[in-house]
C-alpha positions in Angstrom: -8.8 47.6 16.7 -12.3 48.9 17.5 -15.0 46.4 18.5 -18.4 46.4 17.1 -21.3 47.6 19.2 -23.6 45.1 17.4 -24.0 41.5 18.7 -22.3 38.7 16.8 -24.4 37.3 14.0 -24.9 33.5 13.9 -24.6 33.1 10.2 -21.1 34.6 10.0 -19.7 31.3 11.4 -22.0 28.8 9.8 -21.2 25.1 10.3 -21.9 22.3 7.8 -25.1 21.4 9.6 -26.5 24.9 8.9 -25.8 24.6 5.1 -27.3 21.1 5.0 -30.5 22.4 6.7 -30.7 25.3 4.3 -30.2 23.0 1.2 -33.0 20.7 2.5 -35.4 23.6 3.1 -34.7 24.9 -0.5 -35.3 21.5 -2.0 -38.6 21.2 -0.2 -39.7 24.6 -1.4 -38.8 23.8 -5.0 -40.6 20.4 -4.8 -43.7 22.0 -3.3 -43.8 24.7 -6.0 -43.6 22.1 -8.7 -46.6 20.2 -7.2 -48.7 23.4 -6.8 -48.5 24.7 -10.4 -51.9 25.5 -11.9 -53.3 22.9 -14.3 -53.3 25.4 -17.3 -49.5 25.8 -17.0 -48.9 22.3 -18.1 -49.7 22.7 -21.8 -50.0 25.5 -24.3 -52.9 25.8 -26.6 -50.9 24.5 -29.5 -50.1 21.3 -27.5 -53.7 20.5 -26.6 -55.3 17.9 -28.8 -58.8 16.5 -29.1 -59.1 13.1 -27.7 -61.2 10.1 -28.7 -63.7 8.6 -26.3 -60.9 6.4 -25.0 -58.7 9.3 -24.1 -56.2 8.9 -27.0 -55.3 11.9 -29.1 -56.9 12.2 -32.5 -54.1 11.7 -35.0 -53.5 14.2 -37.8 -54.1 12.8 -41.3 -51.2 10.8 -42.8 -50.3 12.0 -46.3 -49.0 8.6 -47.3 -51.3 7.1 -49.9 -53.2 10.4 -50.6 -53.7 11.1 -54.3 -52.4 14.6 -54.7 -53.5 16.6 -57.8 -50.0 16.7 -59.4 -49.2 15.7 -63.0 -45.9 14.0 -62.7 -46.1 11.7 -65.8 -45.1 8.5 -64.0 -42.3 10.0 -61.9 -44.4 9.8 -58.8 -44.8 12.3 -56.0 -42.7 13.1 -53.0 -44.1 14.5 -49.7 -41.1 16.8 -48.9 -42.5 18.2 -45.7 -45.5 17.9 -43.5 -46.9 19.5 -40.3 -50.0 19.0 -38.3 -52.2 21.8 -36.8 -55.8 22.6 -36.1 -56.3 25.2 -38.8 -60.0 25.7 -38.7 -60.4 25.6 -34.9 -62.7 22.6 -34.8 -60.5 20.7 -32.4 -59.3 18.1 -35.0 -55.9 18.5 -36.5 -55.3 18.9 -40.2 -52.1 18.1 -42.0 -50.4 20.5 -44.3 -48.1 18.8 -46.8 -45.5 20.2 -49.3 -45.5 17.8 -52.3 -43.6 17.8 -55.6 -42.9 15.5 -58.4 -40.0 13.0 -57.7 -37.6 14.8 -60.1 -34.0 13.5 -60.3 -32.4 17.0 -60.3 -33.2 20.7 -60.3 -35.8 22.4 -58.2 -39.2 20.9 -59.1 -42.2 23.1 -58.5 -44.2 22.1 -55.5 -47.7 22.4 -54.1 -48.9 23.0 -50.6 -52.0 21.0 -49.7 -54.3 20.8 -46.6 -55.5 17.3 -45.7 -58.4 16.4 -43.4 -59.8 13.1 -42.3 -63.3 12.3 -41.1 -63.7 9.5 -38.5 -63.1 6.2 -40.2 -62.5 7.8 -43.7 -59.3 8.0 -45.7 -57.4 11.4 -45.6 -58.2 13.7 -48.5 -57.1 17.0 -49.9 -59.5 19.8 -49.0 -57.4 22.9 -50.1 -54.5 23.7 -52.4 -52.6 26.7 -51.0 -49.8 26.7 -53.6 -50.6 25.2 -57.0 -47.6 23.5 -58.8 -48.8 25.2 -62.0 -47.5 28.4 -60.4 -44.0 26.9 -60.8 -42.9 27.8 -57.2 -40.6 25.7 -55.0 -41.4 25.7 -51.2 -38.9 26.3 -48.4 -39.0 27.3 -44.8 -42.4 25.8 -44.2 -44.2 25.9 -40.8 -47.6 25.5 -39.2 -48.0 27.5 -35.9 -51.1 28.7 -34.1 -53.4 28.0 -37.0 -51.2 29.8 -39.6 -49.4 28.1 -42.4 -46.3 30.0 -43.5 -43.7 29.3 -46.3 -41.0 30.9 -48.4 -41.8 30.5 -52.1 -39.0 30.4 -54.6 -39.4 31.2 -58.3 -37.7 32.4 -61.4 -37.6 35.9 -63.0 -37.3 34.6 -66.6 -36.9 31.4 -68.6 -33.2 32.1 -68.9 -32.7 31.4 -65.2 -31.5 27.8 -64.7 -34.1 25.6 -63.0 -31.6 24.6 -60.3 -31.3 28.1 -59.0 -34.4 30.1 -58.2 -33.7 33.9 -58.2 -36.9 35.2 -56.6 -38.3 34.8 -53.1 -41.7 35.5 -51.6 -43.0 35.1 -48.0 -46.6 33.9 -47.8 -48.9 32.8 -45.1 -52.4 31.4 -44.9 -55.1 31.5 -42.2 -58.6 30.0 -42.2 -61.3 32.7 -42.2 -64.9 31.9 -42.6 -65.0 29.0 -45.1 -61.7 29.5 -46.9 -58.0 30.1 -46.5 -56.9 33.7 -46.9 -53.4 34.4 -48.1 -51.3 37.3 -47.0 -47.9 37.8 -48.7 -44.7 39.5 -47.7 -42.3 41.0 -50.1 -43.0 39.9 -53.7 -40.5 38.8 -56.3 -37.4 39.7 -54.3 -34.2 38.6 -55.8 -32.1 36.1 -53.8 
């Protein structure tokens, strides 16, 4: 056997105390890195909320008790989905609600409504993004980064059973100027 011309390396025969010291040093580095993170890294823009003068977040409007412009003939309305978001960039969250008549069966047409609430006032509908008169059902609904997006389901003819929509449309809305502007994906695609 030939011997090495290099000196013995200390870490090739590490003892338990060496590993314990290494683990303690790594734990210290990880803890220090966690404490030294920049303040902006603690929240994304979508997580930031306007606060009241007491520091509490301003709540998004609650759709419970809002009189939605739906004609349900005594059946009542159902808020199927809701999501908060600052849609107009004013620092106060709005609520977007998907609402339909409380039908017993089938796929009732729904509406998408934007709610706002002034300080001390009751929530109110300020925009209708999808009118129930268009006879669309709403699925895959989301509010992200000031954009409302949804999949709208519809019917190609009166012969299609009301339980089973056969058309699908992707749509999104963004606040521009003083109104919501709609952009659509593929229209009237069969499902």
